[in-house]
C-alpha positions as CSV (number, residue, x, y, z in Angstrom):
1,M,-180.4,18.1,129.9
2,P,-179.9,14.4,131.0
3,R,-178.6,13.9,134.5
4,Q,-175.2,12.2,134.9
5,R,-175.5,8.8,136.3
6,P,-173.9,8.2,139.8
7,G,-171.9,5.3,138.3
8,T,-170.4,7.7,135.7
9,R,-169.2,10.1,138.4
10,C,-167.7,7.2,140.4
11,R,-165.8,5.9,137.4
12,M,-164.4,9.4,136.7
13,R,-163.2,9.7,140.4
14,H,-161.2,6.5,139.9
15,T,-160.1,7.1,136.3
16,L,-158.5,10.5,136.8
17,P,-156.2,9.4,139.7
18,H,-155.3,6.3,137.7
19,L,-154.3,8.4,134.7
20,D,-152.4,10.7,137.0
21,R,-150.4,7.8,138.4
22,L,-149.7,6.4,134.9
23,V,-148.3,9.7,133.7
24,F,-146.2,10.0,136.9
25,V,-144.7,6.5,136.3
26,H,-144.0,7.4,132.7
27,I,-142.2,10.6,133.6
28,A,-140.4,9.1,136.6
29,S,-139.1,6.0,134.8
30,R,-138.0,7.7,131.6
31,E,-134.5,9.0,131.1
32,W,-134.5,12.7,130.4
33,P,-131.1,13.9,128.8
34,G,-129.3,16.4,130.9
35,A,-132.0,16.5,133.6
36,R,-130.3,14.4,136.3
37,S,-127.6,17.0,137.1
38,V,-130.0,20.0,136.9
39,L,-133.5,19.3,138.0
40,P,-132.9,17.9,141.6
41,R,-130.7,20.9,142.4
42,L,-133.2,23.3,140.9
43,S,-136.0,21.7,142.9
44,R,-134.0,22.1,146.2
45,S,-133.0,25.7,145.3
46,A,-136.7,26.6,145.2
47,N,-137.3,25.4,148.8
48,H,-139.0,28.1,150.9
49,G,-138.9,30.4,147.9
50,L,-135.2,31.0,148.2
51,L,-134.6,30.9,144.4
52,W,-137.3,33.5,143.8
53,C,-136.2,35.7,146.6
54,G,-132.7,35.7,145.1
55,I,-134.0,36.6,141.6
56,A,-136.2,39.4,143.2
57,A,-133.2,40.8,145.0
58,G,-131.2,40.9,141.7
59,A,-134.1,42.5,139.9
60,A,-134.5,45.2,142.5
61,A,-130.8,46.0,142.6
62,L,-130.3,46.1,138.9
63,G,-133.7,47.0,137.4
64,G,-134.2,50.4,138.9
65,R,-137.7,51.5,139.9
66,P,-139.5,49.2,137.3
67,G,-137.3,46.3,138.5
68,R,-138.2,46.9,142.2
69,R,-141.9,47.1,141.3
70,A,-141.7,43.8,139.4
71,A,-139.8,42.1,142.2
72,L,-142.3,43.4,144.8
73,R,-145.3,42.2,142.7
74,G,-143.7,38.8,142.2
75,L,-143.0,38.3,145.9
76,A,-146.5,39.5,146.8
77,S,-148.0,37.0,144.4
78,L,-145.7,34.2,145.8
79,A,-146.8,35.0,149.3
80,V,-150.5,34.8,148.5
81,A,-150.0,31.5,146.6
82,S,-148.0,30.0,149.4
83,A,-150.6,31.1,152.0
84,A,-153.4,29.6,149.9
85,V,-151.5,26.3,149.4
86,N,-150.7,25.9,153.1
87,T,-154.0,27.1,154.6
88,L,-156.5,25.8,152.1
89,G,-155.1,23.5,149.5
90,K,-153.2,20.9,151.7
91,R,-155.7,21.0,154.5
92,S,-158.7,20.5,152.1
93,V,-157.3,17.6,150.1
94,R,-155.3,14.9,151.9
95,R,-153.3,13.0,149.3
96,A,-150.4,10.6,149.9
97,R,-147.1,11.3,148.2
98,P,-146.2,9.1,145.2
99,L,-144.5,5.8,145.8
100,L,-140.8,6.1,144.8
101,D,-140.5,2.6,143.3
102,A,-140.4,4.0,139.8
103,V,-137.9,6.8,140.6
104,P,-134.2,6.1,140.3
105,V,-132.4,6.6,143.6
106,V,-130.1,9.2,142.1
107,R,-133.0,11.5,141.3
108,R,-134.6,11.4,144.8
109,L,-134.4,14.3,147.1
110,H,-132.3,13.7,150.3
111,R,-135.2,15.0,152.4
112,Q,-138.6,13.7,151.4
113,P,-141.6,16.0,152.2
114,F,-144.2,14.6,154.5
115,T,-147.2,17.0,153.9
116,S,-150.1,16.4,151.6
117,S,-149.1,15.9,147.9
118,F,-152.0,18.1,146.7
119,P,-151.3,20.8,145.5
120,S,-147.7,21.4,144.7
121,G,-146.4,24.4,146.7
122,H,-143.3,24.7,144.5
123,A,-145.3,24.9,141.3
124,A,-147.7,27.5,142.9
125,S,-144.8,29.7,144.0
126,A,-143.0,29.4,140.7
127,V,-146.0,30.3,138.5
128,A,-147.1,33.0,140.9
129,F,-143.7,34.7,140.9
130,A,-143.2,34.5,137.2
131,T,-146.7,35.7,136.4
132,G,-146.5,38.6,138.9
133,V,-143.2,39.7,137.5
134,G,-144.6,39.4,134.0
135,F,-147.5,41.7,134.8
136,E,-145.0,44.5,135.4
137,K,-142.2,43.5,133.0
138,P,-143.6,41.2,130.2
139,W,-140.2,40.3,128.8
140,W,-138.9,39.4,132.3
141,G,-141.9,37.2,132.9
142,L,-141.3,35.5,129.5
143,A,-137.7,34.9,130.5
144,L,-138.7,33.4,133.9
145,A,-141.4,31.1,132.3
146,P,-138.9,28.3,131.4
147,V,-137.4,28.5,134.9
148,A,-140.8,28.3,136.6
149,A,-141.8,25.4,134.3
150,S,-138.6,23.5,135.1
151,V,-139.2,23.9,138.9
152,A,-142.7,22.6,138.5
153,F,-141.6,19.7,136.3
154,S,-138.7,18.9,138.7
155,R,-141.3,18.0,141.4
156,I,-142.6,15.2,139.2
157,Y,-139.1,14.2,138.0
158,T,-137.8,13.8,141.6
159,G,-140.9,11.8,142.6
160,V,-142.5,14.1,145.2
161,H,-145.7,15.1,143.3
162,Y,-148.1,13.7,140.8
163,P,-148.7,15.7,137.6
164,G,-152.2,16.6,138.8
165,D,-150.6,18.2,141.9
166,V,-148.3,20.3,139.8
167,L,-151.1,21.4,137.5
168,A,-153.3,22.4,140.4
169,G,-150.5,24.3,142.0
170,A,-149.7,26.1,138.8
171,A,-153.3,27.1,138.4
172,L,-153.4,28.3,142.1
173,G,-150.2,30.3,141.5
174,A,-151.6,32.0,138.5
175,G,-154.8,32.8,140.3
176,A,-152.8,34.3,143.2
177,A,-150.9,36.6,140.8
178,F,-154.3,37.8,139.2
179,A,-155.7,38.3,142.7
180,V,-152.7,40.6,143.6
181,R,-153.2,42.5,140.4
182,G,-156.8,43.0,141.2
183,L,-155.9,44.6,144.6
184,A,-152.9,46.5,143.2
185,P,-153.4,47.3,139.5
186,T,-150.3,47.6,137.3
187,R,-149.6,51.0,135.7
188,A,-150.7,49.5,132.3
189,Q,-154.2,48.9,133.8
190,L,-154.7,52.4,135.1
191,A,-156.4,55.0,132.9
192,P,-153.9,57.5,131.5
193,P,-153.6,60.5,133.9
194,A,-153.7,64.2,133.1
195,R,-156.4,65.0,130.7
196,P,-157.3,66.8,128.5
197,R,-154.8,66.8,125.7
198,A,-153.0,69.9,124.8
199,D,-151.1,71.2,121.8
200,A,-147.3,70.9,121.9
201,P,-144.7,70.7,119.2
202,A,-143.2,67.3,118.2
203,L,-139.5,67.7,118.5
204,P,-137.6,64.9,116.7
205,G,-134.4,64.1,118.5
206,G,-135.2,66.9,120.9
207,R,-134.6,69.6,118.3
208,G,-135.8,72.9,119.8
209,L,-135.8,71.5,123.4
210,V,-133.6,73.3,126.0
211,V,-133.1,71.1,129.1
212,V,-131.8,72.4,132.4
213,A,-130.2,69.4,134.2
214,N,-130.0,69.8,138.0
215,L,-126.9,67.6,138.7
216,G,-127.5,68.0,142.5
217,S,-130.9,66.3,142.5
218,G,-131.1,62.9,144.1
219,Q,-127.4,63.1,145.1
220,R,-127.7,62.2,148.8
221,A,-124.5,60.2,149.2
222,G,-121.6,58.8,147.2
223,A,-119.8,60.1,144.1
224,H,-121.5,62.9,142.0
225,V,-123.3,61.4,139.1
226,D,-123.6,63.2,135.8
227,R,-126.9,62.1,134.2
228,T,-126.5,64.3,131.1
229,Q,-124.8,61.6,129.0
230,E,-128.0,59.5,128.9
231,L,-130.0,62.6,128.1
232,R,-127.8,63.5,125.2
233,R,-128.0,59.9,123.9
234,V,-131.8,59.7,123.8
235,L,-132.3,63.4,122.7
236,P,-129.2,64.1,120.6
237,H,-130.4,67.5,119.2
238,A,-131.6,69.0,122.5
239,E,-129.5,71.7,124.2
240,V,-128.5,70.5,127.7
241,V,-127.6,73.1,130.3
242,P,-125.9,71.4,133.4
243,Y,-126.7,73.1,136.7
244,G,-125.5,72.5,140.2
245,G,-122.2,70.8,139.4
246,P,-118.6,71.8,138.5
247,R,-119.7,72.4,134.9
248,A,-122.8,74.4,135.7
249,R,-122.5,77.0,133.0
250,T,-125.0,78.6,130.6
251,S,-124.4,78.3,126.9
252,R,-122.7,81.7,126.9
253,G,-120.1,80.5,129.4
254,A,-121.2,82.7,132.3
255,A,-121.9,81.3,135.7
256,A,-125.4,79.8,135.8
257,G,-126.4,81.6,139.0
258,T,-129.6,80.5,140.6
259,L,-131.7,77.6,139.3
260,T,-134.5,80.1,138.4
261,A,-132.1,82.2,136.4
262,A,-130.9,79.1,134.5
263,L,-134.4,78.1,133.8
264,E,-135.5,81.5,132.5
265,D,-132.5,81.7,130.3
266,A,-133.3,78.3,128.8
267,A,-137.0,79.3,128.4
268,R,-136.1,82.4,126.4
269,R,-133.9,80.4,124.0
270,A,-136.6,77.6,123.7
271,G,-139.2,80.3,122.9
272,V,-137.1,81.8,120.1
273,R,-136.8,78.3,118.5
274,G,-140.5,77.4,118.9
275,G,-139.6,74.5,121.1
276,A,-140.1,73.6,124.7
277,L,-138.5,73.8,128.1
278,G,-137.1,70.6,129.6
279,V,-135.9,69.8,133.1
280,L,-134.0,66.9,134.6
281,G,-134.3,66.7,138.4
282,G,-136.5,65.9,141.4
283,D,-139.9,67.3,142.3
284,G,-138.6,70.5,143.7
285,T,-136.6,71.2,140.5
286,V,-139.6,70.4,138.4
287,N,-141.7,72.8,140.5
288,A,-139.3,75.6,139.7
289,A,-139.3,74.7,136.0
290,A,-143.2,74.5,135.9
291,T,-143.3,78.1,137.3
292,V,-141.0,79.3,134.5
293,A,-142.8,77.3,131.8
294,V,-146.2,78.9,132.8
295,R,-144.6,82.4,132.8
296,Y,-143.2,81.9,129.3
297,G,-146.2,80.0,127.9
298,L,-144.0,76.9,127.0
299,P,-144.7,73.2,127.2
300,L,-142.6,71.4,129.8
301,A,-140.7,68.1,129.3
302,V,-140.0,66.3,132.6
303,L,-137.1,63.9,132.9
304,P,-136.9,62.0,136.2
305,G,-133.6,62.8,138.0
306,G,-134.5,63.0,141.7
307,T,-135.1,60.7,144.6
308,H,-138.8,60.1,144.2
309,N,-139.9,61.8,141.0
310,H,-143.6,61.7,141.9
311,F,-144.8,64.1,139.2
312,A,-142.9,62.3,136.4
313,H,-144.2,58.9,137.5
314,D,-147.8,60.2,137.7
315,L,-147.3,61.1,134.0
316,G,-146.0,57.6,133.3
317,I,-142.5,58.8,132.7
318,E,-139.9,56.7,134.5
319,T,-136.8,57.0,132.4
320,A,-135.1,59.5,130.0
321,A,-136.1,57.2,127.1
322,D,-139.8,57.6,128.2
323,A,-139.5,61.4,128.1
324,A,-137.8,61.3,124.7
325,R,-140.7,59.3,123.2
326,A,-143.1,61.8,124.6
327,V,-141.2,64.8,123.2
328,E,-140.7,63.3,119.8
329,S,-144.4,62.3,119.5
330,G,-145.7,65.7,120.6
331,E,-148.1,64.0,123.0
332,A,-149.0,66.5,125.7
333,V,-151.7,67.3,128.3
334,A,-152.9,70.2,130.4
335,V,-152.4,69.6,134.1
336,D,-153.6,71.5,137.2
337,L,-151.4,73.6,139.4
338,A,-152.2,75.0,142.9
339,R,-151.2,78.6,143.5
340,F,-150.2,79.5,147.0
341,G,-149.2,82.7,148.9
342,A,-150.8,85.8,150.3
343,G,-152.6,88.3,148.1
344,P,-150.8,89.2,144.8
345,D,-147.8,87.2,146.0
346,R,-149.4,83.9,145.2
347,A,-149.6,84.6,141.5
348,G,-146.2,83.0,140.8
349,R,-145.9,80.2,143.4
350,Y,-147.2,76.8,142.6
351,V,-147.7,73.3,144.1
352,L,-147.3,70.4,141.7
353,N,-147.8,67.5,144.1
354,T,-148.2,68.2,147.8
355,F,-148.3,70.9,150.3
356,S,-148.1,70.3,154.1
357,L,-147.6,72.1,157.4
358,G,-147.3,70.9,161.0
359,V,-144.7,68.3,162.1
360,Y,-144.0,66.8,158.6
361,P,-141.9,69.7,157.2
362,E,-139.6,69.5,160.3
363,L,-139.4,65.7,159.9
364,V,-138.3,66.3,156.3
365,R,-135.7,68.8,157.4
366,I,-134.1,66.4,159.9
367,R,-134.4,63.4,157.6
368,E,-132.5,65.2,154.8
369,R,-129.7,66.2,157.2
370,W,-129.1,62.6,158.2
371,A,-129.9,60.8,154.9
372,R,-126.4,61.6,153.5
373,R,-124.8,59.7,156.3
374,I,-127.1,56.7,157.1
375,G,-129.5,56.4,154.3
376,A,-133.1,57.7,153.7
377,W,-135.1,55.1,155.6
378,P,-133.0,55.0,158.8
379,A,-132.9,58.8,158.7
380,G,-136.7,58.9,158.5
381,V,-137.0,56.7,161.6
382,L,-134.6,58.9,163.5
383,A,-136.3,62.1,162.3
384,A,-139.8,60.7,163.3
385,W,-138.5,59.8,166.8
386,E,-137.0,63.3,167.3
387,V,-140.0,65.2,166.0
388,L,-142.6,63.1,167.8
389,R,-140.6,63.4,171.1
390,T,-140.4,67.2,171.0
391,A,-143.2,68.5,168.7
392,E,-146.5,70.0,169.7
393,P,-149.7,70.5,167.6
394,L,-149.8,73.7,165.6
395,T,-152.8,76.1,166.2
396,V,-154.0,77.6,162.9
397,E,-157.2,78.9,161.4
398,V,-158.4,76.7,158.6
399,N,-161.1,78.2,156.3
400,G,-162.2,80.4,159.2
401,T,-162.2,77.7,161.9
402,R,-159.5,77.6,164.6
403,R,-157.9,74.2,165.0
404,A,-155.0,72.4,166.7
405,V,-153.4,70.2,164.0
406,W,-150.4,67.9,164.0
407,L,-150.4,67.7,160.2
408,L,-152.3,69.4,157.4
409,F,-151.8,67.8,153.9
410,A,-153.1,69.2,150.6
411,G,-152.6,67.3,147.4
412,N,-152.8,69.0,144.0
413,C,-155.7,66.8,142.6
414,R,-157.1,63.8,144.4
415,Y,-154.7,61.0,145.6
416,R,-156.2,57.6,145.0
417,G,-155.0,54.1,145.6
418,L,-153.1,51.3,143.8
419,G,-155.6,48.9,145.3
420,L,-155.9,49.7,149.0
421,T,-153.1,52.2,149.4
422,P,-153.4,55.9,148.3
423,V,-150.0,56.5,146.7
424,R,-150.6,58.2,143.4
425,R,-153.0,60.3,141.3
426,H,-155.0,58.9,138.4
427,D,-156.0,62.4,137.2
428,L,-153.9,65.5,137.1
429,A,-156.6,67.8,136.0
430,D,-159.6,67.2,138.3
431,G,-160.0,70.7,139.7
432,V,-159.7,69.9,143.4
433,L,-157.4,70.0,146.4
434,D,-157.2,66.8,148.4
435,V,-157.1,68.1,152.0
436,R,-156.4,65.8,154.9
437,V,-155.9,66.8,158.5
438,V,-154.5,65.0,161.6
439,H,-156.0,66.8,164.5
440,G,-154.3,67.1,167.9
441,G,-155.8,64.5,170.2
442,R,-155.5,60.9,171.5
443,L,-153.1,58.6,169.6
444,A,-152.1,61.4,167.3
445,R,-148.4,60.7,167.9
446,T,-148.9,57.0,167.1
447,R,-150.7,57.9,163.8
448,L,-147.9,60.3,162.9
449,L,-145.2,57.7,163.6
450,A,-147.0,55.2,161.3
451,A,-147.1,57.9,158.6
452,A,-143.5,58.8,159.0
453,L,-142.3,55.2,158.8
454,T,-144.2,54.6,155.6
455,G,-143.0,57.8,154.1
456,S,-146.5,58.9,153.1
457,P,-148.0,61.4,155.6
458,H,-151.3,61.5,153.7
459,T,-151.9,57.7,154.4
460,S,-152.1,58.2,158.1
461,P,-155.6,57.9,159.7
462,V,-157.2,61.3,159.7
463,L,-160.1,63.0,161.5
464,G,-160.7,65.5,158.7
465,E,-160.8,65.1,155.0
466,A,-162.2,67.3,152.2
467,R,-162.1,68.1,148.5
468,L,-161.8,71.8,148.0
469,R,-160.9,74.4,145.4
470,T,-159.5,76.9,147.9
471,L,-157.9,76.5,151.3
472,R,-157.3,79.6,153.5
473,L,-154.9,79.5,156.4
474,S,-154.4,82.3,158.9
475,G,-152.7,82.9,162.2
476,L,-149.5,81.1,161.2
477,P,-146.8,81.8,163.8
478,T,-143.5,83.4,162.6
479,G,-141.2,80.8,161.1
480,T,-143.9,78.2,160.4
481,S,-142.4,75.5,158.2
482,L,-144.1,74.4,155.0
483,A,-143.2,71.5,152.8
484,V,-144.0,72.2,149.1
485,D,-143.1,69.3,146.7
486,G,-140.5,68.0,149.1
487,E,-138.8,71.4,149.6
488,V,-139.1,73.1,153.0
489,T,-139.7,76.8,153.4
490,T,-141.0,79.1,156.1
491,W,-144.1,81.3,156.3
492,E,-146.1,83.5,158.7
493,G,-149.4,85.2,158.9
494,E,-151.9,84.3,156.1
495,L,-151.7,81.9,153.2
496,T,-154.2,80.9,150.5
497,L,-154.0,77.7,148.4
498,E,-156.2,77.7,145.3
499,K,-156.5,75.7,142.1
500,A,-155.3,76.8,138.8
501,N,-157.1,74.5,136.3
502,E,-155.1,73.2,133.4
503,A,-152.4,75.9,133.9
504,L,-149.4,73.9,132.6
505,T,-148.9,71.9,129.4
506,V,-146.6,69.0,129.9
507,Y,-145.4,66.1,127.6
508,R,-146.5,62.6,128.5
509,L,-146.1,59.1,127.0
510,P,-148.3,58.5,124.0
511,Y,-151.2,56.1,124.7
512,A,-153.1,54.1,122.2
């Protein structure tokens, strides 16, 4: 391959900046209809990322969990792009700003930037935010694309950047969004959880499905919300049994009684119809429904209606519409459960997500007592302070070894990371318990405080970690608190936690 002559490279170094300046003069001197009253204001609104932070706040407030996730990804991409521009881009290439001779005075910004012209930070932030949002919500990203393009173009229009600066900034912004996605994959990138597939009836419109809707789930503060209307809209032929509110009645008009009684009554009717049991509620409610579904041999349809909805989200179900698609398609999988108890008593008690003992159950109890008054996160801070101020390690025998522990966490299946943070499961049928222990010792209180503030006890640094099929605990003092799927109970004496492989059939979103 012939080598490029030095003279050719020299001419290219002069030609590209010359063309860049020619394009800049053409854009700056041309009259663009309607742009004079819009683009300068738009350019100023994007200073310091204020425009994108405002859009992110609106998306988080109005878009539910998917909106919050899209907003967070967009802001994370913007932050990475901004850091790259300010620490690498502008310090590596020192380029003077364009001369303003060709730019009409009415277009010019009141405050002219004085940093290097290359690359455009506004273009990088705009493209990074729109691309990051688009990775989570493609239609939102498409809607933001014209806004991002207008912000980028406004930097040329107002005379503060050359076109090459804007193109370089846009490329850097897109790269930042891809880098964030590499560290924290989107749900669409992750392999479908909960294999293998299982047989379950397809129920068009929910025909044959009996759903128990726990109206008290997720209702920490404010007016009582009845979520059954949306459920009836997406599954018009399903029977909906409200529980926990003023209209908590069975189909026969009698008082619903306990949640378990309502679920068992629903399971019997679903079994007669050859259908499935459904549940709308949080993880504790879903746990109760899973126990009944296993007992009656029925597939379970999960509709998120609680505060966190970890199990539903691990199945890819975030809305009632998602659950309706799964039920109507008949797409189902077999998932693991973890039995717990002592002797024969553990036959009918299950863990869907997590089991823990030590200080965390007490933290949950205090947090829930205050959450109705001051909100979940402030209540978590107060609960962490109270528990860490007064608590002591718990002495317990773990698989035959006596230990002093601050916290013992056991996950039903292995908890893995979205990038660097372990927050969800990729497989709901891997046959193991994910056991993590914070031992009593130096800095244990500090580690627990960090775990409490993040709301994820299993993410705190641990001294012990194992993947087991069976976990045996003994020597539990009377009144020892346990947290099972977010619900707190008490125990004493001995306890065994063991895997029940593929024990529950549950609907999930169909995958290609």
